[in-house]
N, C-alpha and C positions, 0 to 999 in steps of 0.2 A: 503494500499501501504505500503510495505517494499524496502528500500534501504540498502545495503553495500556502506560506500562509503570509497575508501581508496585513501591515499597519494601516490601518485609514481612518481616515477622517468622515467619510461614510461611502457606503454603497449600494447599488441596486440591480437588481434584475428585472429585465423587461421582455416579454414575451407575447409576441403577433402587435407590439405599440403600446402595448399595457403595462403598467407598471404591477410587479405581483409580488415585491417582496425588497424592502429597503432597511437598511441600518444608518445610524450615525456613528460616533466613537466607537472604534473595536477593532475587530480582525475580519478579512476576506478569507474564507479558505477554500482553495482548489484541491478537488481530493478524486485522486486517481484509486481504481480499487483494481489489483491482481485476479489472475485467475489462483494462484495459491493461497489467496487471506482467507484467514478464518477469525474466530470471533477471541483470539491471543492478541493477533495483530490489532484487530477492531480495539479493544478496549486499550492499549499500548496507545495508539495514536488520539484518542478521545484524552486518555491522559496527558499526553506530551503537548499535544495542542491547547488545551486550558491550562494548563502551567508553563506556558513558553511565557519566557519573562522579556516583553518588547516594550513595554510602557516605564515612565518613570515614576518614581515615589514623587512624595509629597516637597521633599528639598532639592527636586530638580536631578536626582542623580539616575545615571542612565540605566536601562536594562535591569531592572529593580521590582519590576510587577508585573503582574501576568493580568488576562482579560479577567478572569475572575475577582484576584484582589481589588481591579478598578471598578469592576461590575460592570461591565460595557455589554457591546453587542456582538455576536458573531453571526457571519452570514456565509452559509456555506452551499458549494456549487459543486455538483458531481462533475467529473472532467476525464473520459476516459482518455484522452490523448494525451494525457501523463504516462501513459504506458506504454506510449510509442518507442517502436525499435525500427531505424530508418533502414531501408533496403536502397542501398544508393542514394539519390535524393527522396526516394517516397516513404514516406510514413507507414507503417505496419501496426497492427493493434491487437497481434493475436494472443498478447500475456495481458491484455483487460478481458476482465470478468465477462462472460455472455449477458447480455442487456438483463433480461430478465432475473437470473440470478444477481445480479450487482442491484437491481433497482429494493430487493428484501433486504440485501446486506447493507446498500444505501442507508434504507430507512430504520435498519436496525442502529446503525453508527449515530443517525439524527436522535434516535431514544436516549441512545446510552447519554450524547451529549447533554439532552435536556433532562435525565438523571441524576447526572454530577455537578449541572449548573442550572440557574433559574432558568425554565424552559420559555419563559416570556420573552428572554434574550437570546434564543436562538432562531435564526432563520434559515430560511434556506429559498435556492430558486425551484425549476420545475425538471422532474428527471428526467429524459430522454429527447426535453424540446430545444428547438434551436432558440438560444439565449441570447440577448445583449446584456453584459454584464458590465456596469458602469463602478470604475474603482477608484476612489480619490487617495493615492497611496500616501501615508503621511511618513515624509523621511527623504527620500523612501526608505521604509523599509520592509522586506522580502526576505522570507527563510525559506529553504525546504527542508521538509521533513520525511523521514521513511522508514517503513515498520516492516520487517525487522532493521536494524541500520546497518548500512551498509559493513561488512567484514563481522556481524555478530555472531555469536557461535548458534548452532542448530540442534535439533535433536540428530541428526544420524553424524554419529560420530566421522564421516568420513567426508562431510562435508566441511569439515571443521579445520581441514587440513589442507597445506597448499604445498606443490609442488617445489622441490629445489632442486639445481643441479649440483650434485655434490663433487668436491674433489677425488683425485684419485685414493684417498684413505676412505673412502665409503664403502660400508657394509651393509649387508642385509638388514641388520638391527644395530642402534647405538644410541646407547645415553651419554649426553652431555651434560655435567653438570660444573654450574658457576656459584657464586656466593651467593645467589637470590633464588634459584630454583635450579628444577632439573627437566632437561628437556628429553623428550623421546621421537628417536627420526625410526618409521619405519617405511620400507620399500619407496625412500625418498621423499617422503611426505612428513610437515612438519606443523604445527599450531600456528594460524594465523600472526602475523607480528614477530616471528621466530625466525624470520628466514635469516637476517643477519647473525644473529648467533647460533646458528647453525651452522653458516657456511666457516664462521670462527671457528666452532667443532671439531668441522672435518679438516681444517686447517690444521690447527693444533693437534690433533692425531697424527696427520700427515710429517710434521715436523718432530711428534716424538719419533714416529718410526725410522725415521732417514736419522734419528740420531743414534739408534741402536746398533 
C-alpha cells in the first residue's frame, strides 16, 4: 500500500462539475492499494497517516504535531495509479488490487480512520469515479508512505535475505561475528542492510586463510 500525504490549507473533490467533498486545513491522502495488501498493512497505514507529524506546535516548532494533535481534517482519495510500473514509457497497473476488491478494502480503510479519529473530520472522494482533486499544498509539504516500508522484514524468511557476491573465501554456510552481532550467511544470502558486514567478513576470512 502506498500513500502520498500532502499538508494542505484546503482541498476538495469535484465529480461531474459538482463538488462532493471539501476540507479546510489538514491533510490530503492519495491512496494506492496493491494486490498483496492485507488488514495488517491497512492498520499500519492508518496509524502512520494519523500520527504523521507535519504540523507546527504552539511555539512554532516544525514537525511536532499530527493531524490528530491539531484536530484538523483529512481528505482521502483512492488512486490506483500509485501502483504503477512502467513498461518503457507506458504505465502498467497490474500490481493494483482489482476494482471490486479494492473498493471494499478502501471502505474498510476509511472505516478504520473514522474509528481511530473523529469520524466527522474524515472526508473522501468517490471511488472509481473520474475526479478533479483540488489541493492547495501548504509549504509545500508532501510525504510518501509505504506499508510495509521498503526493506522491512516479511513473514517469509527467504524474503528477508538479500544476495551478495562473496570473495574467494566463500563457504556454503559461514558465520561472521563482530562486537555487536552475529550474522549468518547461507547460500550467498544475508539479512538486508548487512551486505557491507558480509563482504567485510569474507575479506577477513580470506586474509586469515592467506596468513596460514
